[in-house]
N, C-alpha and C positions, 0 to 999 in steps of 0.2 A: 504494500500500500504506500502510495506517495503522500507525504505530508509536505507542507510548505518548506520545511528545512531539510528534506531528504533529497538525495540525488540518485540518479540512475548510474550506470557505469561510467558515464562521461560527465564531468563537472563543467557546466557552462561558464563562460567568462562573465564576471560580474560587471555591471556598468562602470563602477569606479576603477576597474582594472583595464577596461577597454582603452581609455585615454592614454595609458602608459604604453600601449602596444602600437599606437598609430604613429607612423613616421611622417613628419611634415617636411616638405622640401620646397624651397624657393630658389629660382635660378635668376641670376642677374647678368646683364650685359655690361661690360666695363671697358675702359680704355687702358687697363694695366698691361704693360708690354714687357716688363722684366721681373725676374724672380725677386730681386731686392725689394721693389715696391710691393709686390704681392706678399712677401714675408712680413713687411711692416704692417700692412693692412690686416693680415691674418692675426698678428700679435695683438693688435688693438681690438679686433672683433672677439677673439678668444678671451681676452682679459675682461671685456665688458659683458659678454654673453657666454658664460661658461657652460651653460646647458645645451649649447649648439655645437655642431661640427661644421667646419668651413673648409673649402678647398677651391683653388683656382685651376682652370684649364687654359693655360696661356697659349696652347697650340691651336685652340679653336679660334676661328676668325672673329668671334664675338668676345673673346677674352672672358670666358664664363667664370662667375663666382657662384658656387653652390653653398646654400645654407641648409642644414638639416637638423631636426630636433626630434626627440621622441616624447610625444605627449605635451609638448609646449608649442603654443602658437608662434609662428615666425613673426618677429617684430620687424616687418619690412621697412617701415619708415625710419626706424632707429638704425638699421643696418645702412640704409641709404645715407642718412645724416652723418654717420661715422665715416663712411667712405668719402663723402664729399668734404668732410673736414680734413681729409688727407689729399685734397685736390684731385680726387678721382671722379671721372664721369661715370655714372652708374644709373641704370634703370632696370625695372623688372623685365625679364625676357619674355616677349610675347611670341607664341607659336606662330 
């Protein structure tokens, strides 16, 4: 007999656990052309947003910056502001 607190052989994910499993990703187009500047921007982003992962793809023609988090909404405006403070041209990448 199933009661509200009993489970079958598979335990479902609880709503409060679901947010922790969701990967959020935002992709930005930038004008960063060299590793030195990319490293500087990454240091600033990591120190201000420690719950995120960041990386650049400087070989892509759009000089992509990827921001990823698990269960945390990506603060797009804050990332853009920090990059612009480093004199970087940046915008959200549109498909």
